[in-house]
C-alpha positions in Angstrom: 116.4 37.3 88.2 119.9 38.3 88.9 120.0 40.3 85.7 117.1 42.5 86.7 117.9 46.2 86.9 116.0 48.3 89.3 115.5 51.8 88.1 116.0 54.6 90.7 113.1 57.1 91.0 113.7 60.2 88.9 114.6 63.4 90.9 111.8 65.9 91.0 112.1 68.7 88.5 113.4 71.9 89.9 111.7 75.0 88.7 113.7 78.1 88.2 113.2 80.6 91.0 111.1 83.7 90.6 112.7 86.9 91.7 110.5 90.0 92.6 112.4 93.3 93.0 110.7 96.4 94.5 112.1 99.2 92.4 112.7 102.5 94.2 109.7 104.7 93.4 108.6 102.3 90.7 107.1 98.9 89.9 107.5 95.4 91.1 110.0 93.8 88.6 109.1 90.1 88.3 111.8 87.8 86.8 111.3 84.1 86.1 108.5 81.8 85.0 105.1 82.9 86.4 101.5 82.6 85.6 99.5 85.9 86.0 95.7 85.6 86.3 92.9 88.0 87.1 90.3 87.4 89.8 88.3 85.3 87.4 91.2 83.1 86.5 91.8 84.6 83.1 95.5 84.6 82.3 97.7 87.0 80.4 99.9 85.6 77.7 103.5 86.0 79.0 105.0 83.9 76.2 108.6 84.9 75.6 108.6 87.4 78.5 111.4 86.5 80.9 110.5 89.5 83.1 107.6 91.9 83.6 107.0 95.0 85.6 103.8 95.2 87.7 102.3 98.6 88.6 102.7 99.6 92.2 101.4 103.1 92.1 97.9 102.4 90.7 98.3 105.1 88.1 99.1 102.9 85.0 96.7 102.8 82.2 98.0 99.3 81.4 97.4 97.8 84.9 98.5 95.4 86.1 101.5 96.3 84.1 103.6 99.4 84.6 103.6 102.0 81.9 106.0 104.5 83.6 103.2 106.9 84.8 104.7 106.8 88.3 107.7 108.7 87.0 105.7 111.3 85.1 103.5 111.9 88.1 106.3 112.1 90.7 105.0 109.1 92.7 107.3 108.3 95.6 107.4 105.2 97.8 110.5 103.7 99.5 110.1 100.1 100.3 112.7 98.2 102.3 112.3 95.1 104.4 111.4 95.7 108.1 114.2 94.5 110.3 113.4 91.2 112.0 114.7 92.5 115.4 113.9 96.0 116.8 116.8 98.4 116.5 117.6 100.1 119.8 117.3 103.9 119.5 119.6 106.0 121.6 
């Protein structure tokens, strides 16, 4: 059995990363392969959509997707990460 070749296990498939960007005064921009489902498990068809924008203001008539209403209504919300360590003041 000296001619027997032992196959090495295949490396696990690596999925592309999903990136979520919080747009200033706007939606969540989601880029990458995702599955979007409602509370009942019903999914939206995101075929051929490399990125989507999800409503953050609650005003969109196409929720969960953004339709730009936030801009027309003047909705404002800054969102930045909270520092991990407290910043000394004064």
